[in-house]
C-alpha positions in Angstrom: -9.1 92.1 -65.4 -5.6 93.6 -65.0 -2.6 93.1 -67.2 0.8 94.7 -67.4 1.8 96.4 -70.6 5.5 96.5 -71.5 6.6 99.9 -72.5 8.6 100.5 -75.7 8.8 96.8 -76.7 9.7 97.3 -80.3 12.3 96.2 -82.8 14.8 98.9 -83.7 13.4 99.3 -87.2 9.9 99.9 -85.8 11.2 102.5 -83.4 12.8 104.3 -86.3 9.5 104.3 -88.2 7.6 105.6 -85.3 10.1 108.3 -84.6 9.7 109.5 -88.2 5.9 109.3 -87.9 5.8 111.4 -84.7 8.4 114.0 -85.8 7.2 117.5 -85.2 7.5 121.0 -86.4 8.5 123.4 -83.7 6.2 126.1 -82.4 6.8 129.0 -80.1 3.4 130.3 -79.0 1.4 128.7 -76.1 4.1 126.1 -75.9 3.2 122.4 -75.8 5.2 120.9 -73.0 7.0 117.8 -74.2 8.9 115.8 -71.5 11.7 113.7 -73.0 10.4 110.5 -71.4 7.1 109.1 -70.3 6.3 109.7 -66.6 5.5 106.8 -64.4 3.3 108.5 -61.8 1.1 110.7 -63.9 0.4 111.9 -67.4 2.0 115.3 -67.8 1.0 118.3 -69.9 1.1 118.1 -73.7 -0.7 117.1 -76.8 -1.8 113.5 -76.9 -3.1 111.5 -79.8 -3.4 108.1 -81.3 -0.6 106.7 -83.5 -2.8 104.6 -85.9 -2.0 101.0 -86.8 -1.9 100.4 -90.6 -2.8 96.7 -90.5 -5.7 96.7 -88.0 -8.0 99.2 -86.3 -6.8 101.1 -83.3 -3.7 103.0 -82.4 -1.1 103.7 -79.7 -1.4 106.4 -77.1 1.2 109.0 -78.1 2.4 112.4 -77.0 3.8 115.0 -79.4 7.4 114.3 -80.1 7.6 111.0 -78.2 7.3 107.3 -78.9 3.9 105.7 -78.2 3.2 104.8 -74.6 2.5 101.1 -75.0 1.1 98.4 -77.2 -2.4 99.0 -76.0 -5.0 99.2 -78.8 -6.3 102.7 -77.8 -9.6 103.9 -79.3 -11.0 107.4 -78.9 -9.8 108.4 -75.5 -9.8 111.0 -72.7 -6.9 111.6 -70.3 -6.3 113.0 -66.8 -3.2 112.8 -64.6 -3.6 109.4 -63.2 -5.2 107.5 -66.2 -6.3 107.5 -69.8 -9.7 106.0 -70.6 -11.1 104.4 -73.7 -13.9 101.9 -74.5 -14.0 98.5 -76.2 -17.6 97.4 -76.8 -19.0 96.5 -73.4 -15.8 97.4 -71.5 -14.1 100.5 -70.3 -10.3 100.5 -70.0 -8.2 102.7 -67.7 -4.5 102.9 -68.5 -2.1 104.3 -66.0 1.1 106.2 -66.9 3.2 103.2 -66.0 1.4 101.0 -68.6 -1.0 99.1 -66.4 -4.4 98.6 -68.0 -7.5 97.8 -66.0 -10.5 96.7 -68.1 -14.0 96.2 -66.6 -17.4 95.4 -67.9 -20.3 97.8 -67.7 -23.4 95.4 -67.6 -26.3 96.6 -69.6 -24.8 98.8 -72.3 -22.9 97.9 -75.4 -20.7 99.4 -78.2 -19.4 102.1 -75.9 -17.3 104.8 -77.5 -15.8 108.2 -77.0 -15.6 108.3 -73.1 -15.0 111.6 -71.5 -14.1 112.1 -67.8 -16.2 114.1 -65.4 -14.4 117.0 -63.8 -13.7 115.0 -60.6 -12.6 111.9 -62.6 -15.1 109.7 -60.8 -17.4 109.2 -63.8 -17.3 109.1 -67.6 -19.9 109.9 -70.2 -20.1 107.6 -73.2 -22.1 106.9 -76.3 -23.6 103.4 -76.2 -26.7 101.3 -76.8 -28.7 99.0 -74.6 -29.8 96.5 -77.2 -28.6 95.2 -80.6 -32.0 95.3 -82.1 -32.7 97.4 -85.2 -33.1 100.3 -85.9 -29.9 101.2 -84.2 -30.3 103.7 -81.4 -27.1 105.1 -79.8 -27.6 107.2 -76.7 -25.6 109.1 -74.1 -24.9 107.5 -70.7 -23.1 108.6 -67.6 -21.1 105.7 -66.0 -19.9 105.7 -62.4 -16.4 104.2 -62.5 -16.7 102.8 -58.9 -20.2 101.2 -58.9 -20.2 100.5 -62.7 -23.8 101.7 -62.8 -25.0 103.9 -65.6 -27.7 106.6 -66.3 -29.1 107.5 -69.7 -29.3 111.3 -70.3 -30.5 111.4 -73.9 -33.9 110.2 -75.0 -34.5 110.9 -78.7 -35.4 108.2 -81.2 -32.3 109.0 -83.2 -28.6 108.5 -82.7 -27.0 110.7 -80.1 -23.3 110.5 -80.1 -19.9 112.0 -79.3 -20.3 113.3 -75.7 -17.8 115.8 -74.2 -17.9 116.6 -70.5 -17.0 120.3 -69.8 -13.5 120.7 -68.2 -14.6 122.4 -65.0 -18.4 122.4 -65.1 -20.9 119.7 -64.6 -22.2 119.9 -68.2 -22.0 117.6 -71.2 -22.1 118.5 -74.9 -23.2 115.9 -77.4 -24.6 115.5 -80.9 -27.9 114.1 -82.3 -28.1 112.8 -85.9 -31.6 113.3 -87.2 -33.4 113.7 -90.5 -32.9 117.5 -90.3 -29.2 117.5 -89.7 -26.7 117.4 -86.9 -27.7 119.2 -83.7 -25.5 120.1 -80.7 -27.0 119.6 -77.2 -25.8 120.9 -73.9 -27.0 118.9 -70.9 -26.7 120.2 -67.3 -25.9 117.2 -65.0 -26.8 118.9 -61.7 -30.3 119.8 -62.9 -30.8 116.8 -65.1 -32.0 118.9 -67.9 -30.9 120.0 -71.4 -30.2 123.7 -71.3 -29.1 124.5 -74.9 -29.8 123.2 -78.4 -27.8 124.4 -81.4 -29.4 123.3 -84.7 -26.7 122.6 -87.3 -24.0 122.8 -84.6 -23.5 119.0 -84.2 -20.4 117.0 -85.2 -18.9 113.6 -84.8 -16.8 115.3 -82.2 -17.3 118.6 -80.2 -14.9 120.3 -78.0 -15.6 123.0 -75.3 -13.3 125.8 -74.2 -11.8 125.4 -70.7 -14.0 128.2 -69.4 -17.1 126.6 -70.9 -18.1 129.6 -73.0 -17.3 128.3 -76.5 -18.2 125.2 -78.4 -16.1 124.3 -81.5 -17.4 122.1 -84.3 -14.3 120.9 -86.0 -15.9 119.5 -89.2 -17.6 122.8 -89.9 -14.8 124.7 -88.3 -17.3 126.9 -86.5 -17.2 128.4 -83.0 -20.5 128.7 -81.1 -21.4 130.7 -77.9 -22.6 128.1 -75.4 -24.9 130.5 -73.5 -26.7 131.8 -76.6 -26.3 129.0 -79.1 -25.3 131.5 -81.7 -22.3 131.1 -84.1 -19.4 133.3 -83.2 -17.2 132.8 -86.2 -16.8 130.5 -89.2 -13.1 129.6 -89.7 -13.4 127.2 -92.6 -12.1 129.5 -95.3 -9.1 130.6 -93.2 -8.2 127.0 -92.4 -8.5 125.8 -96.1 -6.3 128.8 -97.2 -3.7 127.9 -94.5 -3.6 124.3 -95.7 -2.7 125.4 -99.2 -0.2 128.0 -98.0 1.6 125.2 -96.2 1.8 123.1 -99.3 -1.0 120.6 -98.6 -4.2 119.7 -100.4 -7.4 118.5 -98.7 -7.9 114.8 -99.3 -11.0 114.7 -101.5 -11.2 111.0 -102.0 -13.8 110.7 -99.3 -16.7 112.9 -98.4 -16.2 112.8 -94.6 -19.0 113.2 -92.1 -22.3 114.1 -93.6 -20.6 114.9 -96.9 -18.8 117.9 -95.3 -15.2 116.9 -96.3 -12.3 115.5 -94.4 -10.6 118.6 -93.1 -10.8 119.4 -90.2 -12.1 116.3 -88.5 -11.3 116.4 -84.8 -10.1 119.2 -82.4 -9.3 120.3 -78.9 -8.8 123.7 -77.1 -5.5 124.6 -75.5 -5.4 124.7 -71.7 -5.8 128.5 -71.6 -8.4 128.5 -74.3 -6.5 130.8 -76.7 -5.7 128.2 -79.3 -7.2 125.1 -81.0 -5.5 122.1 -82.4 -7.3 120.2 -85.2 -6.5 117.4 -87.6 -7.7 116.2 -91.0 -6.9 114.3 -94.1 -4.5 115.9 -96.6 -2.3 115.1 -99.6 1.2 116.4 -100.3 3.4 115.3 -103.2 1.2 112.3 -103.9 1.3 111.1 -100.2 -1.9 110.9 -98.2 -2.4 111.0 -94.4 -3.5 113.0 -91.4 -1.9 116.1 -90.0 -2.4 118.3 -86.9 -2.6 122.1 -87.2 -2.7 124.7 -84.5 -4.4 128.2 -84.6 -5.8 130.9 -82.4 -9.5 131.0 -81.7 -9.8 133.8 -84.2 -8.3 131.6 -87.0 -4.9 133.4 -87.1 -1.4 131.8 -87.1 -2.6 128.5 -88.5 0.5 126.3 -88.6 1.2 122.5 -88.8 2.6 121.0 -85.6 3.1 117.5 -87.0 4.2 116.1 -90.3 2.1 113.8 -92.4 0.9 110.8 -90.4 0.1 107.8 -92.5 -3.2 106.1 -91.8 -5.4 103.3 -93.3 -8.7 105.0 -94.3 -10.4 101.6 -94.1 -10.3 101.9 -90.3 -12.0 105.4 -90.2 -15.2 104.7 -92.1 -13.8 106.4 -95.2 -12.3 109.2 -93.1 -15.7 109.9 -91.5 -13.9 110.5 -88.2 -10.4 111.1 -87.1 -8.0 108.3 -86.3 -5.7 110.7 -84.3 -8.3 112.1 -81.8 -6.0 114.9 -80.6 -6.3 115.8 -76.9 -4.4 118.9 -75.6 -4.0 118.1 -71.9 -3.0 120.6 -69.3 -1.9 118.2 -66.6 -3.1 118.3 -63.0 -4.9 121.6 -63.3 -7.1 120.5 -66.2 -9.6 118.8 -63.9 -10.7 120.4 -60.6 -12.9 118.4 -58.2 
């Protein structure tokens, strides 16, 4: 099913509100490239995220410093030059830079979420389930975008969620949610085998460095060595100190994922792997919302790169996951066939 999405179809008052919501704080290291207008042929480099709706779930695909792309109700997404992808229950949706959306059914799996492109862009990995019977069992599936066929790659009797395909390697990171905590898993697609398990390293979202060597758990703010499974550094204290230094307080109204708080919640590496962007729920002068910070992988130079973005916590399971889903996209060179 194809439908055309009209770009920037807003009343002037709404445009003003969105401009304020998307206003940024300038940064000078590892610059985020921000074109003045949306491209029509491909998504360019930059930091992309969802501008959340306040009256219903979902949000608008947005790039730092620009108006939202369209009126599409974008859920958790991934992006490559020719398209962004997100999931709505039994369907995947591909949105091109000119605003065309192509949605298609994936027969046999339901409640798809958090799609992530394969390095060649021909497949995505998603979390989903095959039945609606209880107890709920969410698993990880690879979906071929051409044939619409899928393959299950996780087989535990507990929820396995939040897959992330490595940028330039045929490996997938995901999390299992079991009675003994959250576990990070690394699955090698070529061999069809799990090659690494990191107890305690799981999160509602994981992000992998461009070279595939580091795994970042944004909720715990910990970096792990993918090859060894060992923790490299715990950045939580540095991050919490930087939040206070910038005049913000962590939003403590909700416990966040697994009772671990609401800052950080989601993250992504910079294209060269030297920096990480992350977001979370904060309060400042009695106002609550989400904000995106940027730091080096050693936890230095932690600075905000957006102002406070207002959200409705009712649409994020009590801030159990991020409504912004920041994605730092390099452009054409992010994915190599």
